[in-house]
N, C-alpha and C positions, 0 to 999 in steps of 0.2 A: 586409522580409526578410531573413531569417538566414541565414549560409553557413557551411557546417561545411568547415573546411578540413582533406583528410585526405594522411597522409602512408602510406607502404607497412607504419610500422609501426601507424598507429592503423588501419587495415583489417584489420590480423591482430590486433588488440585490443580489435573489437565484439563485443561478446554481446549474447547473450538474457538478461533477469533468470530466473530458476529460481526464484521466487514472488511472486505480488504482493505489492508494498510497501501495507502499511497507511497508513504517511503519507500518501502519495500519494492513494490514497483517500479518505483522509478529509478533503484539504483540495479536492478535485475534486469530492467529493460537496456540502461548503458550497458549492462554486460552482452546483452547481445546484438546492440547496435553496432557496434565495434568490432563486432567477435565473426565469425562466418557460419554459427552454429546457427540449428532450426530454419533450414533455409527454407524448406517445405510449407513450414507452418508461420512463419515471423519473417518470407522474405517480401510481402506486397506491402508490409508494416514499414519494415528496413528503408525501401523506395519513399515511399510516400514521404517518412518522417526528416530523411537525409537531404530532401529538395526543401526541407521548410524551418533547417534548426538555427537557430541564431548564433552569431558571430561568438559569441564569449560560453557555448556549450561545451566545445574540447574542455575548457579547465576540470570541469566534471571528469572527464577520464582518468587526470591525476589523479581523482580520488578515488574512482570506480573501475580500475582495466579490467579489462574482460577476463583475466588469469590471476589467479590470487589471490595477496591479501585484497579486501577494500576498505575503508574510513567505517569502522565501529561510529560513529555518534552520524552517522549519513540515517541510521537505521534509528532511531529512537525506540524504546519498548510499545511494542504493537498497543494505540488505546482505546482503538475503536472510532475518534474523535476527528479523523479525516489529516487535509496536508495543513490547515492551519495552526493546527497542534504539533504537528510533525516539525514543522518548521521552527514552532517557538521554541521547541524542546533541542534542536540546532543551534539556534543562535545563543540557548541557556547554558552550549555544555562549556564545563568548567575546563579552565585554561590548561592543567596539567594532563586532560584526557585529549585535547586537539593535539599536544606536544607529544604524545603516546602515540598518538595514529599514525598521524603524518611521521614519525620517526619509524612507526614501521611501515609505511610506504615508501621511505626513503631508503630500507636495508634492501630493499626488493629491487627495484628501480628509482632511480633520480627523477624526481616531480618536479612543476615546473616551480622558477623561483617565485610564485607567487603564494606558494605553502608556506614558508619560511614564516610568514606576517600572520597567515591564518593559524601555526601554531603558535605565537603570540598572543592569538586572541585579538588582534585588529578588527576595533567594530568596523573600520568601512571595505575590511578582509568579508567580515560574516557579512553585511550586508548584501555586497556585491555578491557572492556566493546565493544567499538569499534570492535578488534577482533572478540569477542566472535559473536554479531550480524552476521555480516561479515559469519562468520561461520557456523551459524545455516540459514541465509538467503539461501546458497547456497547448503546444505542438505536437507532444509525442504519446500522450496519456490522456485527457481529457478528450478525442473527440473518440473515444473508441472504450471508456470507460464505463459505458452501459454493458460493452460485452466482457468487458473483466468483471464486473458483477454479477453478471449472469453465469457464466461458467464457475465464481467463487461458491456464489449461492447453490449449485447444482451439487460440488463436491462436498459443501457443509452438509450439503441432505443427507447425501451418503456415508457422512463421518457421524451425525446423530441414529441414523438408524442399522448401522453396527456397533455402537454405545447400546441401542438400544435391546438388540439381538445378542450379544459377547461380552457387555462392560468393554470397560475401560480398553481392558488386556486385550481381548476380542477386534476394540478397533485397532489398537499401536500393531497388531502383528498383522492384519492385512492392510496397512497402510500405505506402505510404500514398495518396492522388491530393493533397494537398498539400506531400508531400516529392519533394525531382526533383533524381537522382543522375545527376551528368555530370563525368565526367574528373577525378575526387578530389573532387569538391564537391558535397554535398549542401544545397539551398536549402530552406525551410522559410516559409509566408508568414507574416508578421509585422504589426504597423501601425509597427514599427520599420528600420531597416536598419542591421543588425550584422554583423561577421566575426569568426566563433567558430575559433581554431584550437588546434587537439585536443593537438599539439604531443608524440604520441606515449603519450599518457593514453588513448587509442583512447574507445568512445562503447560507452555500456549503451541498451537500449531496453529500456524496460518497457511491455507491454501493460498497460492500465489500463480497468476497467470503467467507473467514473466520470468518464471522458476521452468530454468529446462531443466531435464533429463534427471539434475541429483538432487536432494533435499542440499540446504544449507544451513550451517547457524551463523552465532555473532561468535570471535573469536574471544573478548571480555568476559571471563567469569562472573564479574562482579554484577555484570548489566541481567537481567531478568530473563531467565532462559525462553531461547525459542524456536522452533524449528520450522523451518521452510519449505516448503515441497512442491511440487508441477501439479498443475490440474490437468485435466484434460482437456484439448481443446477440436473445436470445430473448424474442420477445411475452407479457408476462403474465408475466414473471417472476418479478416481486412480486403478483401477485393473492393475495387472501385465500386462494384456495381452492391455488394453486400453494403459497404459506408452509403449510398442512395437510399438503401431503405431503411436508415437510422430511423429508429421510433421518435426520438428528437423532433424532424423536420416536422410530423405528425401534428407532437405537441407544443410547437411552435403558433403550428397554425390555428390549434384550441386554446391556448391559453395566453398567445403574444411571445416575442420574443424573449423580451427580459423574465418575463414570469418562468417561461418554460427552461431557460439558462439559468436563475436560480433556485429551480426543483431540483434539476440537473444538478449544481452545485453541492447542493444539500445531501445527495447521494453519495459523492466521493468523501462523507465527513460532515458534521454542523459546523456552525461559526456563526461568531455575531451578528448584530446586523451592520456594525462599523468593516468588519470584515470581510462581509460578504458585499458590501459596498466597493472594497478595493479591489474584488477580485473582478468585480464586473463592471468597474468606471462606472459605477452611477454611482448618484448623492446618496447618503443615507435615509433621505426622506422618501426617496423611492423606495428604496429598501423597505422598510416601516409597510407600505402602502402594502406591496406587494403579498410582504409576507403574511396581513391579515388576512388579505383575500386567498391564500395558499391555507392559513389554519383555516378560516370559515369553512373551506372544502373538506376538511379533514386530509390536506395532503402533507402539511407539519405539525410538528409540536415546538412550544415556543417553551423554556422553562427561565426561571431567574440563575443566576448563576454571581455571586455580588452584587457590584453595581451594574455590570451589564445582563444581556440576556440572550441566551442561544439558542439558536433555533439548529433542526434537524427535520430530515424527510421519515413518515410514516413507511410500513411497509405500504401502502399505498402508493404513499407517493413514486417509494422506487420502482413500486409494479408500474407504473407508468412510465416514467419516465425508461424501464427495458422494454416496456412492449409485451411484458410476460403475460401468457395467455391467463385464465384464470383468476382474474383481478377480484380482490373482497369485494364482495357488496358493502355499501354506507346506508346505514339505516338513519334516516333523520330523528333526533329528537333522542 
């Protein structure tokens, strides 16, 4: 049993993440892909993804086995900034953290020999890992990201209403059957017994599409506290006929392939012009041209961050990519 200890300051700092976290979805999807759980909900997705995985992806199972501990450094703190920010944080993991996490993995099972160079912070190994994670995300998650986002938004709206009706404590009471709230303590079913004192840091609640059955958290008590919990799923979400109705196909007809793919990439988290150029394999000049057009239509916003600019999708842009009904109107001027 894990027990989270709350102070009054912690209750005030409980928040539900604003967007799906690509790094957590990546990790938890690996758990599902390797194991047998969730056959009814995830079976079609597993079959589709297994048929198109790149050769290097099995390396990831050394870091994210379907049972037991997975390396904490794979899931940096949920920031809402998307895949690029998560991968940048992973590449910046301090060497002592890499050694600690790979050591914990080795204590439970024998990982691949490549993890030794990873534990020493070898740059070539880290960049190889970065490339494999990108390849896996492109094959296993990006084609389904609109469905991930829709399910996430639906759950988040439930939690916001629960806070409005019963406050944070009322929302925590009904969050998940494996989570029990009582008098400043939130307990979570676990194979180990551990007390987690939030100490004024608060808690991030992260709805997750690929989290299955039970909530999960980080082992490292020094990282920002987070509880990841499963959302409800629509049966048949990954069936081939559902894929053929992907609203992004119509969006490509409307906007053109590159512009539509650029907008879809920004719903998974923002990015700079250079980052988007690398993701879409186009020139920075092409990205600048398309972001100008999308910004003029109110589908994205652009903010300066130091020497670079950062683009992110607006709610209207996200709704278009998801094909959600009730898209808000845009008024000129």
